[in-house]
All heavy atoms as a GROMACS GRO file, in nm:
protein
  568
    1LEU      N    1  -0.693  -1.810  -0.297
    1LEU     CA    2  -0.609  -1.927  -0.317
    1LEU      C    3  -0.672  -2.045  -0.246
    1LEU      O    4  -0.734  -2.030  -0.141
    1LEU     CB    5  -0.469  -1.903  -0.262
    1LEU     CG    6  -0.389  -1.786  -0.320
    1LEU    CD1    7  -0.255  -1.773  -0.250
    1LEU    CD2    8  -0.371  -1.799  -0.468
    2GLY      N    9  -0.648  -2.162  -0.301
    2GLY     CA   10  -0.698  -2.283  -0.237
    2GLY      C   11  -0.615  -2.318  -0.114
    2GLY      O   12  -0.504  -2.266  -0.093
    3GLU      N   13  -0.668  -2.405  -0.032
    3GLU     CA   14  -0.603  -2.441   0.094
    3GLU      C   15  -0.461  -2.495   0.072
    3GLU      O   16  -0.368  -2.457   0.144
    3GLU     CB   17  -0.686  -2.544   0.170
    3GLU     CG   18  -0.627  -2.579   0.304
    3GLU     CD   19  -0.713  -2.676   0.384
    3GLU    OE1   20  -0.831  -2.695   0.351
    3GLU    OE2   21  -0.658  -2.734   0.480
    4ASP      N   22  -0.443  -2.582  -0.026
    4ASP     CA   23  -0.310  -2.637  -0.052
    4ASP      C   24  -0.211  -2.528  -0.092
    4ASP      O   25  -0.095  -2.528  -0.048
    4ASP     CB   26  -0.315  -2.744  -0.162
    4ASP     CG   27  -0.387  -2.870  -0.116
    4ASP    OD1   28  -0.399  -2.891   0.007
    4ASP    OD2   29  -0.432  -2.946  -0.204
    5ASP      N   30  -0.257  -2.433  -0.173
    5ASP     CA   31  -0.171  -2.322  -0.214
    5ASP      C   32  -0.135  -2.233  -0.094
    5ASP      O   33  -0.022  -2.188  -0.082
    5ASP     CB   34  -0.238  -2.238  -0.323
    5ASP     CG   35  -0.254  -2.314  -0.453
    5ASP    OD1   36  -0.165  -2.395  -0.486
    5ASP    OD2   37  -0.357  -2.294  -0.521
    6VAL      N   38  -0.231  -2.209  -0.008
    6VAL     CA   39  -0.205  -2.126   0.111
    6VAL      C   40  -0.104  -2.195   0.202
    6VAL      O   41  -0.011  -2.130   0.253
    6VAL     CB   42  -0.336  -2.096   0.187
    6VAL    CG1   43  -0.308  -2.028   0.320
    6VAL    CG2   44  -0.429  -2.010   0.102
    7ARG      N   45  -0.118  -2.324   0.220
    7ARG     CA   46  -0.021  -2.398   0.303
    7ARG      C   47   0.120  -2.393   0.242
    7ARG      O   48   0.219  -2.372   0.312
    7ARG     CB   49  -0.066  -2.541   0.323
    7ARG     CG   50  -0.187  -2.553   0.413
    7ARG     CD   51  -0.224  -2.700   0.436
    7ARG     NE   52  -0.350  -2.711   0.505
    7ARG     CZ   53  -0.366  -2.698   0.636
    7ARG    NH1   54  -0.262  -2.671   0.712
    7ARG    NH2   55  -0.486  -2.709   0.692
    8ALA      N   56   0.128  -2.411   0.110
    8ALA     CA   57   0.257  -2.406   0.041
    8ALA      C   58   0.317  -2.266   0.050
    8ALA      O   59   0.438  -2.250   0.070
    8ALA     CB   60   0.242  -2.448  -0.105
    9LEU      N   61   0.233  -2.166   0.040
    9LEU     CA   62   0.279  -2.027   0.053
    9LEU      C   63   0.333  -2.001   0.193
    9LEU      O   64   0.440  -1.943   0.210
    9LEU     CB   65   0.165  -1.930   0.021
    9LEU     CG   66   0.190  -1.782   0.044
    9LEU    CD1   67   0.308  -1.734  -0.040
    9LEU    CD2   68   0.066  -1.703   0.011
   10GLY      N   69   0.263  -2.050   0.293
   10GLY     CA   70   0.309  -2.035   0.431
   10GLY      C   71   0.442  -2.104   0.453
   10GLY      O   72   0.531  -2.051   0.520
   11ALA      N   73   0.459  -2.219   0.394
   11ALA     CA   74   0.584  -2.293   0.408
   11ALA      C   75   0.698  -2.222   0.335
   11ALA      O   76   0.813  -2.227   0.378
   11ALA     CB   77   0.568  -2.435   0.355
   12ALA      N   78   0.666  -2.154   0.224
   12ALA     CA   79   0.768  -2.083   0.147
   12ALA      C   80   0.823  -1.964   0.225
   12ALA      O   81   0.940  -1.930   0.212
   12ALA     CB   82   0.712  -2.038   0.013
   13GLY      N   83   0.737  -1.900   0.304
   13GLY     CA   84   0.782  -1.789   0.387
   13GLY      C   85   0.781  -1.653   0.320
   13GLY      O   86   0.777  -1.551   0.386
   14SER      N   87   0.787  -1.649   0.188
   14SER     CA   88   0.780  -1.521   0.118
   14SER      C   89   0.724  -1.545  -0.021
   14SER      O   90   0.727  -1.658  -0.073
   14SER     CB   91   0.917  -1.454   0.109
   14SER     OG   92   1.003  -1.530   0.028
   15ALA      N   93   0.672  -1.438  -0.080
   15ALA     CA   94   0.610  -1.451  -0.213
   15ALA      C   95   0.614  -1.316  -0.283
   15ALA      O   96   0.636  -1.212  -0.221
   15ALA     CB   97   0.466  -1.499  -0.200
   16GLU      N   98   0.591  -1.320  -0.410
   16GLU     CA   99   0.575  -1.200  -0.491
   16GLU      C  100   0.432  -1.198  -0.541
   16GLU      O  101   0.384  -1.297  -0.598
   16GLU     CB  102   0.671  -1.203  -0.610
   16GLU     CG  103   0.654  -1.086  -0.703
   16GLU     CD  104   0.744  -1.097  -0.827
   16GLU    OE1  105   0.857  -1.146  -0.812
   16GLU    OE2  106   0.699  -1.057  -0.935
   17VAL      N  107   0.362  -1.088  -0.517
   17VAL     CA  108   0.224  -1.074  -0.563
   17VAL      C  109   0.224  -0.980  -0.684
   17VAL      O  110   0.270  -0.867  -0.674
   17VAL     CB  111   0.133  -1.017  -0.452
   17VAL    CG1  112  -0.009  -0.996  -0.504
   17VAL    CG2  113   0.133  -1.108  -0.331
   18ASP      N  114   0.175  -1.030  -0.796
   18ASP     CA  115   0.163  -0.951  -0.919
   18ASP      C  116   0.016  -0.918  -0.936
   18ASP      O  117  -0.063  -0.999  -0.985
   18ASP     CB  118   0.216  -1.031  -1.038
   18ASP     CG  119   0.216  -0.952  -1.168
   18ASP    OD1  120   0.142  -0.851  -1.177
   18ASP    OD2  121   0.288  -0.992  -1.260
   19LEU      N  122  -0.020  -0.797  -0.893
   19LEU     CA  123  -0.160  -0.756  -0.898
   19LEU      C  124  -0.208  -0.733  -1.040
   19LEU      O  125  -0.324  -0.754  -1.071
   19LEU     CB  126  -0.180  -0.630  -0.812
   19LEU     CG  127  -0.322  -0.590  -0.779
   19LEU    CD1  128  -0.400  -0.706  -0.719
   19LEU    CD2  129  -0.322  -0.471  -0.685
   20GLU      N  130  -0.118  -0.690  -1.128
   20GLU     CA  131  -0.155  -0.671  -1.270
   20GLU      C  132  -0.196  -0.804  -1.332
   20GLU      O  133  -0.297  -0.812  -1.400
   20GLU     CB  134  -0.038  -0.611  -1.347
   20GLU     CG  135  -0.010  -0.469  -1.312
   20GLU     CD  136  -0.035  -0.374  -1.427
   20GLU    OE1  137  -0.083  -0.416  -1.532
   20GLU    OE2  138  -0.007  -0.256  -1.406
   21ALA      N  139  -0.117  -0.907  -1.307
   21ALA     CA  140  -0.142  -1.039  -1.367
   21ALA      C  141  -0.233  -1.125  -1.280
   21ALA      O  142  -0.273  -1.233  -1.322
   21ALA     CB  143  -0.010  -1.112  -1.391
   22CYS      N  144  -0.263  -1.080  -1.158
   22CYS     CA  145  -0.341  -1.157  -1.060
   22CYS      C  146  -0.276  -1.293  -1.035
   22CYS      O  147  -0.338  -1.399  -1.046
   22CYS     CB  148  -0.486  -1.174  -1.106
   22CYS     SG  149  -0.579  -1.019  -1.105
   23GLU      N  150  -0.148  -1.287  -1.002
   23GLU     CA  151  -0.071  -1.408  -0.973
   23GLU      C  152   0.013  -1.390  -0.847
   23GLU      O  153   0.059  -1.280  -0.818
   23GLU     CB  154   0.025  -1.440  -1.088
   23GLU     CG  155  -0.043  -1.475  -1.218
   23GLU     CD  156   0.056  -1.498  -1.330
   23GLU    OE1  157   0.173  -1.456  -1.321
   23GLU    OE2  158   0.014  -1.559  -1.430
   24VAL      N  159   0.034  -1.500  -0.777
   24VAL     CA  160   0.126  -1.505  -0.664
   24VAL      C  161   0.236  -1.604  -0.703
   24VAL      O  162   0.208  -1.714  -0.749
   24VAL     CB  163   0.055  -1.553  -0.535
   24VAL    CG1  164   0.153  -1.560  -0.420
   24VAL    CG2  165  -0.062  -1.463  -0.500
   25ARG      N  166   0.361  -1.562  -0.682
   25ARG     CA  167   0.475  -1.647  -0.716
   25ARG      C  168   0.554  -1.678  -0.589
   25ARG      O  169   0.592  -1.586  -0.516
   25ARG     CB  170   0.564  -1.577  -0.818
   25ARG     CG  171   0.492  -1.549  -0.948
   25ARG     CD  172   0.582  -1.480  -1.051
   25ARG     NE  173   0.500  -1.429  -1.160
   25ARG     CZ  174   0.462  -1.303  -1.174
   25ARG    NH1  175   0.503  -1.212  -1.089
   25ARG    NH2  176   0.387  -1.267  -1.275
   26PHE      N  177   0.578  -1.806  -0.567
   26PHE     CA  178   0.653  -1.850  -0.449
   26PHE      C  179   0.706  -1.990  -0.473
   26PHE      O  180   0.643  -2.071  -0.541
   26PHE     CB  181   0.566  -1.847  -0.322
   26PHE     CG  182   0.442  -1.932  -0.332
   26PHE    CD1  183   0.442  -2.062  -0.285
   26PHE    CD2  184   0.327  -1.884  -0.391
   26PHE    CE1  185   0.329  -2.142  -0.294
   26PHE    CE2  186   0.213  -1.963  -0.401
   26PHE     CZ  187   0.214  -2.092  -0.352
   27ALA      N  188   0.822  -2.016  -0.421
   27ALA     CA  189   0.883  -2.149  -0.427
   27ALA      C  190   0.878  -2.210  -0.567
   27ALA      O  191   0.848  -2.328  -0.584
   27ALA     CB  192   0.815  -2.242  -0.326
   28GLY      N  193   0.904  -2.128  -0.669
   28GLY     CA  194   0.903  -2.178  -0.806
   28GLY      C  195   0.765  -2.203  -0.864
   28GLY      O  196   0.753  -2.258  -0.973
   29ARG      N  197   0.662  -2.163  -0.791
   29ARG     CA  198   0.524  -2.183  -0.837
   29ARG      C  199   0.462  -2.049  -0.873
   29ARG      O  200   0.500  -1.945  -0.820
   29ARG     CB  201   0.440  -2.246  -0.727
   29ARG     CG  202   0.486  -2.384  -0.686
   29ARG     CD  203   0.412  -2.436  -0.565
   29ARG     NE  204   0.268  -2.445  -0.590
   29ARG     CZ  205   0.181  -2.489  -0.500
   29ARG    NH1  206   0.221  -2.526  -0.381
   29ARG    NH2  207   0.053  -2.494  -0.528
   30THR      N  208   0.364  -2.053  -0.962
   30THR     CA  209   0.283  -1.937  -0.996
   30THR      C  210   0.138  -1.978  -0.982
   30THR      O  211   0.094  -2.074  -1.045
   30THR     CB  212   0.310  -1.888  -1.140
   30THR    OG1  213   0.448  -1.852  -1.150
   30THR    CG2  214   0.225  -1.769  -1.174
   31VAL      N  215   0.066  -1.907  -0.896
   31VAL     CA  216  -0.073  -1.940  -0.869
   31VAL      C  217  -0.160  -1.818  -0.898
   31VAL      O  218  -0.132  -1.708  -0.851
   31VAL     CB  219  -0.093  -1.983  -0.721
   31VAL    CG1  220  -0.238  -2.018  -0.693
   31VAL    CG2  221  -0.001  -2.099  -0.687
   32ALA      N  222  -0.262  -1.837  -0.979
   32ALA     CA  223  -0.354  -1.728  -1.012
   32ALA      C  224  -0.453  -1.707  -0.897
   32ALA      O  225  -0.485  -1.799  -0.823
   32ALA     CB  226  -0.431  -1.762  -1.140
   33PHE      N  227  -0.498  -1.583  -0.884
   33PHE     CA  228  -0.601  -1.553  -0.784
   33PHE      C  229  -0.700  -1.455  -0.844
   33PHE      O  230  -0.675  -1.391  -0.945
   33PHE     CB  231  -0.539  -1.496  -0.655
   33PHE     CG  232  -0.473  -1.362  -0.672
   33PHE    CD1  233  -0.545  -1.245  -0.656
   33PHE    CD2  234  -0.338  -1.353  -0.702
   33PHE    CE1  235  -0.484  -1.121  -0.671
   33PHE    CE2  236  -0.276  -1.230  -0.717
   33PHE     CZ  237  -0.350  -1.113  -0.702
   34GLU      N  238  -0.816  -1.446  -0.780
   34GLU     CA  239  -0.920  -1.353  -0.824
   34GLU      C  240  -0.933  -1.241  -0.723
   34GLU      O  241  -0.914  -1.263  -0.603
   34GLU     CB  242  -1.054  -1.426  -0.838
   34GLU     CG  243  -1.056  -1.528  -0.949
   34GLU     CD  244  -1.192  -1.595  -0.965
   34GLU    OE1  245  -1.292  -1.543  -0.910
   34GLU    OE2  246  -1.198  -1.700  -1.031
   35ILE      N  247  -0.965  -1.121  -0.772
   35ILE     CA  248  -0.986  -1.005  -0.687
   35ILE      C  249  -1.092  -0.920  -0.756
   35ILE      O  250  -1.100  -0.916  -0.879
   35ILE     CB  251  -0.855  -0.926  -0.665
   35ILE    CG1  252  -0.875  -0.810  -0.569
   35ILE    CG2  253  -0.796  -0.880  -0.796
   35ILE    CD1  254  -0.746  -0.741  -0.526
   36GLU      N  255  -1.176  -0.853  -0.676
   36GLU     CA  256  -1.279  -0.767  -0.733
   36GLU      C  257  -1.214  -0.661  -0.821
   36GLU      O  258  -1.111  -0.603  -0.785
   36GLU     CB  259  -1.357  -0.698  -0.622
   36GLU     CG  260  -1.442  -0.791  -0.539
   36GLU     CD  261  -1.514  -0.716  -0.428
   36GLU    OE1  262  -1.552  -0.598  -0.448
   36GLU    OE2  263  -1.529  -0.774  -0.321
   37ALA      N  264  -1.273  -0.635  -0.936
   37ALA     CA  265  -1.216  -0.541  -1.033
   37ALA      C  266  -1.198  -0.401  -0.972
   37ALA      O  267  -1.095  -0.337  -0.994
   37ALA     CB  268  -1.305  -0.533  -1.157
   38ASP      N  269  -1.295  -0.355  -0.894
   38ASP     CA  270  -1.285  -0.221  -0.834
   38ASP      C  271  -1.171  -0.215  -0.733
   38ASP      O  272  -1.093  -0.119  -0.732
   38ASP     CB  273  -1.417  -0.183  -0.767
   38ASP     CG  274  -1.413  -0.044  -0.708
   38ASP    OD1  275  -1.389   0.052  -0.783
   38ASP    OD2  276  -1.431  -0.032  -0.584
   39LEU      N  277  -1.158  -0.317  -0.652
   39LEU     CA  278  -1.051  -0.320  -0.552
   39LEU      C  279  -0.914  -0.327  -0.621
   39LEU      O  280  -0.820  -0.257  -0.582
   39LEU     CB  281  -1.070  -0.439  -0.458
   39LEU     CG  282  -0.970  -0.454  -0.345
   39LEU    CD1  283  -0.968  -0.330  -0.257
   39LEU    CD2  284  -1.004  -0.577  -0.262
   40ARG      N  285  -0.905  -0.406  -0.725
   40ARG     CA  286  -0.780  -0.417  -0.802
   40ARG      C  287  -0.744  -0.282  -0.862
   40ARG      O  288  -0.629  -0.236  -0.853
   40ARG     CB  289  -0.796  -0.522  -0.911
   40ARG     CG  290  -0.672  -0.542  -0.995
   40ARG     CD  291  -0.693  -0.660  -1.092
   40ARG     NE  292  -0.582  -0.673  -1.182
   40ARG     CZ  293  -0.583  -0.629  -1.308
   40ARG    NH1  294  -0.691  -0.572  -1.359
   40ARG    NH2  295  -0.477  -0.644  -1.384
   41HIS      N  296  -0.841  -0.214  -0.923
   41HIS     CA  297  -0.818  -0.082  -0.982
   41HIS      C  298  -0.769   0.017  -0.876
   41HIS      O  299  -0.674   0.093  -0.901
   41HIS     CB  300  -0.948  -0.030  -1.045
   41HIS     CG  301  -0.943   0.113  -1.087
   41HIS    ND1  302  -0.879   0.156  -1.201
   41HIS    CD2  303  -0.993   0.224  -1.029
   41HIS    CE1  304  -0.890   0.287  -1.211
   41HIS    NE2  305  -0.959   0.331  -1.107
   42ARG      N  306  -0.831   0.016  -0.760
   42ARG     CA  307  -0.791   0.109  -0.653
   42ARG      C  308  -0.648   0.082  -0.609
   42ARG      O  309  -0.570   0.175  -0.590
   42ARG     CB  310  -0.887   0.096  -0.535
   42ARG     CG  311  -1.025   0.151  -0.566
   42ARG     CD  312  -1.122   0.128  -0.455
   42ARG     NE  313  -1.080   0.201  -0.335
   42ARG     CZ  314  -1.158   0.225  -0.233
   42ARG    NH1  315  -1.282   0.182  -0.232
   42ARG    NH2  316  -1.112   0.291  -0.128
   43ARG      N  317  -0.612  -0.043  -0.591
   43ARG     CA  318  -0.477  -0.077  -0.546
   43ARG      C  319  -0.372  -0.043  -0.652
   43ARG      O  320  -0.266   0.008  -0.620
   43ARG     CB  321  -0.467  -0.225  -0.509
   43ARG     CG  322  -0.554  -0.267  -0.392
   43ARG     CD  323  -0.509  -0.198  -0.264
   43ARG     NE  324  -0.595  -0.236  -0.154
   43ARG     CZ  325  -0.689  -0.158  -0.102
   43ARG    NH1  326  -0.708  -0.038  -0.148
   43ARG    NH2  327  -0.762  -0.199  -0.001
   44LEU      N  328  -0.402  -0.074  -0.777
   44LEU     CA  329  -0.306  -0.047  -0.884
   44LEU      C  330  -0.282   0.103  -0.904
   44LEU      O  331  -0.175   0.144  -0.946
   44LEU     CB  332  -0.353  -0.109  -1.016
   44LEU     CG  333  -0.339  -0.260  -1.026
   44LEU    CD1  334  -0.408  -0.311  -1.152
   44LEU    CD2  335  -0.193  -0.302  -1.025
   45ASN      N  336  -0.384   0.184  -0.872
   45ASN     CA  337  -0.375   0.327  -0.895
   45ASN      C  338  -0.356   0.408  -0.767
   45ASN      O  339  -0.358   0.531  -0.771
   45ASN     CB  340  -0.498   0.375  -0.972
   45ASN     CG  341  -0.501   0.318  -1.111
   45ASN    OD1  342  -0.424   0.357  -1.196
   45ASN    ND2  343  -0.588   0.220  -1.134
   46GLY      N  344  -0.338   0.340  -0.654
   46GLY     CA  345  -0.312   0.409  -0.528
   46GLY      C  346  -0.427   0.496  -0.483
   46GLY      O  347  -0.405   0.603  -0.427
   47LEU      N  348  -0.549   0.452  -0.506
   47LEU     CA  349  -0.666   0.533  -0.473
   47LEU      C  350  -0.726   0.491  -0.340
   47LEU      O  351  -0.758   0.374  -0.320
   47LEU     CB  352  -0.773   0.519  -0.582
   47LEU     CG  353  -0.729   0.560  -0.723
   47LEU    CD1  354  -0.837   0.523  -0.823
   47LEU    CD2  355  -0.697   0.707  -0.728
   48ASP      N  356  -0.743   0.587  -0.250
   48ASP     CA  357  -0.815   0.562  -0.126
   48ASP      C  358  -0.954   0.626  -0.139
   48ASP      O  359  -0.989   0.681  -0.244
   48ASP     CB  360  -0.739   0.614  -0.005
   48ASP     CG  361  -0.716   0.764  -0.008
   48ASP    OD1  362  -0.770   0.834  -0.098
   48ASP    OD2  363  -0.644   0.814   0.081
   49ASP      N  364  -1.033   0.622  -0.033
   49ASP     CA  365  -1.168   0.677  -0.038
   49ASP      C  366  -1.168   0.826  -0.069
   49ASP      O  367  -1.254   0.876  -0.142
   49ASP     CB  368  -1.242   0.650   0.093
   49ASP     CG  369  -1.276   0.503   0.112
   49ASP    OD1  370  -1.277   0.429   0.011
   49ASP    OD2  371  -1.302   0.462   0.226
   50ILE      N  372  -1.073   0.899  -0.015
   50ILE     CA  373  -1.066   1.043  -0.039
   50ILE      C  374  -1.034   1.071  -0.186
   50ILE      O  375  -1.097   1.156  -0.249
   50ILE     CB  376  -0.964   1.110   0.055
   50ILE    CG1  377  -1.014   1.100   0.199
   50ILE    CG2  378  -0.939   1.255   0.015
   50ILE    CD1  379  -0.914   1.144   0.303
   51ALA      N  380  -0.939   0.999  -0.242
   51ALA     CA  381  -0.904   1.018  -0.383
   51ALA      C  382  -1.022   0.986  -0.474
   51ALA      O  383  -1.045   1.056  -0.573
   51ALA     CB  384  -0.784   0.931  -0.420
   52LEU      N  385  -1.098   0.883  -0.441
   52LEU     CA  386  -1.216   0.849  -0.521
   52LEU      C  387  -1.321   0.959  -0.513
   52LEU      O  388  -1.386   0.992  -0.612
   52LEU     CB  389  -1.276   0.716  -0.474
   52LEU     CG  390  -1.192   0.593  -0.505
   52LEU    CD1  391  -1.252   0.471  -0.440
   52LEU    CD2  392  -1.181   0.573  -0.655
   53THR      N  393  -1.336   1.018  -0.394
   53THR     CA  394  -1.431   1.127  -0.377
   53THR      C  395  -1.386   1.250  -0.456
   53THR      O  396  -1.465   1.314  -0.526
   53THR     CB  397  -1.448   1.163  -0.228
   53THR    OG1  398  -1.495   1.048  -0.159
   53THR    CG2  399  -1.546   1.277  -0.209
   54LEU      N  400  -1.258   1.284  -0.447
   54LEU     CA  401  -1.206   1.400  -0.519
   54LEU      C  402  -1.218   1.382  -0.670
   54LEU      O  403  -1.233   1.480  -0.743
   54LEU     CB  404  -1.061   1.426  -0.479
   54LEU     CG  405  -1.041   1.477  -0.336
   54LEU    CD1  406  -0.892   1.486  -0.304
   54LEU    CD2  407  -1.109   1.611  -0.316
   55ALA      N  408  -1.213   1.261  -0.718
   55ALA     CA  409  -1.228   1.236  -0.861
   55ALA      C  410  -1.369   1.270  -0.909
   55ALA      O  411  -1.390   1.292  -1.028
   55ALA     CB  412  -1.196   1.089  -0.892
   56GLN      N  413  -1.463   1.279  -0.816
   56GLN     CA  414  -1.602   1.312  -0.850
   56GLN      C  415  -1.635   1.458  -0.818
   56GLN      O  416  -1.752   1.496  -0.808
   56GLN     CB  417  -1.696   1.219  -0.773
   56GLN     CG  418  -1.679   1.072  -0.806
   56GLN     CD  419  -1.704   1.044  -0.952
   56GLN    OE1  420  -1.797   1.099  -1.012
   56GLN    NE2  421  -1.622   0.960  -1.012
   57GLU      N  422  -1.532   1.540  -0.802
   57GLU     CA  423  -1.552   1.679  -0.759
   57GLU      C  424  -1.649   1.755  -0.850
   57GLU      O  425  -1.735   1.829  -0.802
   57GLU     CB  426  -1.417   1.750  -0.754
   57GLU     CG  427  -1.424   1.887  -0.691
   57GLU     CD  428  -1.286   1.948  -0.672
   57GLU    OE1  429  -1.185   1.890  -0.714
   57GLU    OE2  430  -1.283   2.057  -0.614
   58GLY      N  431  -1.638   1.736  -0.980
   58GLY     CA  432  -1.728   1.805  -1.073
   58GLY      C  433  -1.873   1.764  -1.054
   58GLY      O  434  -1.963   1.848  -1.052
   59ALA      N  435  -1.897   1.636  -1.039
   59ALA     CA  436  -2.033   1.586  -1.019
   59ALA      C  437  -2.090   1.634  -0.885
   59ALA      O  438  -2.207   1.670  -0.876
   59ALA     CB  439  -2.035   1.434  -1.025
   60ILE      N  440  -2.005   1.638  -0.783
   60ILE     CA  441  -2.049   1.685  -0.652
   60ILE      C  442  -2.085   1.834  -0.659
   60ILE      O  443  -2.189   1.877  -0.607
   60ILE     CB  444  -1.941   1.658  -0.545
   60ILE    CG1  445  -1.925   1.507  -0.525
   60ILE    CG2  446  -1.975   1.728  -0.413
   60ILE    CD1  447  -1.803   1.469  -0.444
   61ALA      N  448  -1.999   1.912  -0.724
   61ALA     CA  449  -2.026   2.056  -0.738
   61ALA      C  450  -2.156   2.079  -0.815
   61ALA      O  451  -2.236   2.166  -0.778
   61ALA     CB  452  -1.910   2.126  -0.808
   62GLY      N  453  -2.179   2.002  -0.922
   62GLY     CA  454  -2.304   2.013  -0.997
   62GLY      C  455  -2.425   1.980  -0.914
   62GLY      O  456  -2.527   2.049  -0.920
   63PHE      N  457  -2.414   1.876  -0.833
   63PHE     CA  458  -2.524   1.839  -0.744
   63PHE      C  459  -2.551   1.949  -0.644
   63PHE      O  460  -2.666   1.988  -0.622
   63PHE     CB  461  -2.490   1.708  -0.671
   63PHE     CG  462  -2.590   1.671  -0.566
   63PHE    CD1  463  -2.710   1.611  -0.601
   63PHE    CD2  464  -2.566   1.699  -0.432
   63PHE    CE1  465  -2.804   1.579  -0.504
   63PHE    CE2  466  -2.658   1.667  -0.334
   63PHE     CZ  467  -2.778   1.606  -0.371
   64GLU      N  468  -2.446   2.001  -0.582
   64GLU     CA  469  -2.462   2.106  -0.482
   64GLU      C  470  -2.521   2.233  -0.544
   64GLU      O  471  -2.606   2.298  -0.483
   64GLU     CB  472  -2.327   2.137  -0.414
   64GLU     CG  473  -2.276   2.026  -0.325
   64GLU     CD  474  -2.364   2.000  -0.203
   64GLU    OE1  475  -2.432   2.093  -0.154
   64GLU    OE2  476  -2.365   1.885  -0.157
   65ALA      N  477  -2.476   2.267  -0.664
   65ALA     CA  478  -2.530   2.387  -0.731
   65ALA      C  479  -2.678   2.370  -0.762
   65ALA      O  480  -2.756   2.465  -0.752
   65ALA     CB  481  -2.452   2.415  -0.859
   66GLY      N  482  -2.719   2.249  -0.797
   66GLY     CA  483  -2.859   2.223  -0.828
   66GLY      C  484  -2.950   2.224  -0.708
   66GLY      O  485  -3.071   2.241  -0.722
   67ARG      N  486  -2.896   2.212  -0.591
   67ARG     CA  487  -2.982   2.210  -0.472
   67ARG      C  488  -2.979   2.342  -0.396
   67ARG      O  489  -3.048   2.357  -0.296
   67ARG     CB  490  -2.946   2.093  -0.382
   67ARG     CG  491  -2.806   2.094  -0.327
   67ARG     CD  492  -2.775   1.966  -0.251
   67ARG     NE  493  -2.846   1.954  -0.127
   67ARG     CZ  494  -2.795   1.976  -0.006
   67ARG    NH1  495  -2.669   2.010   0.007
   67ARG    NH2  496  -2.869   1.963   0.101
   68GLU      N  497  -2.902   2.440  -0.446
   68GLU     CA  498  -2.900   2.571  -0.382
   68GLU      C  499  -3.036   2.637  -0.401
   68GLU      O  500  -3.095   2.632  -0.507
   68GLU     CB  501  -2.790   2.659  -0.440
   68GLU     CG  502  -2.651   2.615  -0.399
   68GLU     CD  503  -2.543   2.707  -0.454
   68GLU    OE1  504  -2.575   2.817  -0.502
   68GLU    OE2  505  -2.426   2.666  -0.449
   69ARG      N  506  -3.084   2.703  -0.297
   69ARG     CA  507  -3.213   2.770  -0.302
   69ARG      C  508  -3.197   2.914  -0.254
   69ARG      O  509  -3.115   2.942  -0.168
   69ARG     CB  510  -3.313   2.699  -0.213
   69ARG     CG  511  -3.342   2.555  -0.256
   69ARG     CD  512  -3.441   2.491  -0.162
   69ARG     NE  513  -3.473   2.353  -0.165
   69ARG     CZ  514  -3.428   2.254  -0.236
   69ARG    NH1  515  -3.341   2.274  -0.319
   69ARG    NH2  516  -3.469   2.132  -0.225
   70VAL      N  517  -3.278   2.999  -0.309
   70VAL     CA  518  -3.277   3.138  -0.265
   70VAL      C  519  -3.352   3.143  -0.132
   70VAL      O  520  -3.458   3.085  -0.116
   70VAL     CB  521  -3.345   3.228  -0.370
   70VAL    CG1  522  -3.352   3.372  -0.321
   70VAL    CG2  523  -3.273   3.217  -0.502
   71GLY      N  524  -3.297   3.213  -0.039
   71GLY     CA  525  -3.363   3.225   0.091
   71GLY      C  526  -3.269   3.288   0.192
   71GLY      O  527  -3.157   3.329   0.158
   72PRO      N  528  -3.314   3.295   0.314
   72PRO     CA  529  -3.231   3.357   0.417
   72PRO      C  530  -3.107   3.273   0.444
   72PRO      O  531  -3.107   3.151   0.432
   72PRO     CB  532  -3.321   3.361   0.539
   72PRO     CG  533  -3.421   3.254   0.516
   72PRO     CD  534  -3.439   3.245   0.368
   73VAL      N  535  -3.000   3.341   0.478
   73VAL     CA  536  -2.875   3.276   0.515
   73VAL      C  537  -2.869   3.272   0.666
   73VAL      O  538  -2.887   3.374   0.733
   73VAL     CB  539  -2.754   3.351   0.457
   73VAL    CG1  540  -2.625   3.290   0.505
   73VAL    CG2  541  -2.760   3.356   0.306
   74THR      N  542  -2.847   3.156   0.719
   74THR     CA  543  -2.837   3.146   0.865
   74THR      C  544  -2.692   3.115   0.903
   74THR      O  545  -2.620   3.050   0.829
   74THR     CB  546  -2.928   3.032   0.919
   74THR    OG1  547  -2.890   2.910   0.857
   74THR    CG2  548  -3.075   3.061   0.886
   75THR      N  549  -2.654   3.168   1.015
   75THR     CA  550  -2.519   3.142   1.065
   75THR      C  551  -2.527   3.107   1.211
   75THR      O  552  -2.621   3.147   1.281
   75THR     CB  553  -2.427   3.266   1.047
   75THR    OG1  554  -2.484   3.376   1.118
   75THR    CG2  555  -2.410   3.302   0.903
   76ALA      N  556  -2.431   3.034   1.257
   76ALA     CA  557  -2.425   2.999   1.399
   76ALA      C  558  -2.373   3.119   1.476
   76ALA      O  559  -2.289   3.193   1.430
   76ALA     CB  560  -2.333   2.880   1.419
   77LEU      N  561  -2.425   3.138   1.594
   77LEU     CA  562  -2.380   3.248   1.679
   77LEU      C  563  -2.270   3.205   1.769
   77LEU      O  564  -2.251   3.106   1.816
   77LEU     CB  565  -2.497   3.303   1.761
   77LEU     CG  566  -2.609   3.365   1.678
   77LEU    CD1  567  -2.722   3.406   1.770
   77LEU    CD2  568  -2.559   3.483   1.600
   0.00000   0.00000   0.00000
């Protein structure tokens, strides 16, 4: 948001943020804002870093399977 919009928002004291529409509504005004597409997707879908990692479980398993090698198994004592 621009400086004037931020000041008006501060004076309003409260606002509604519509992440789907990328708009902030306060004091009878509607102001558009920009947000990175990936960050917006994560917020809209409730995804944290762990959820994003778990979504790649198949790819991770494939990678791990491809790097397995035949050889001695070592264990900690």
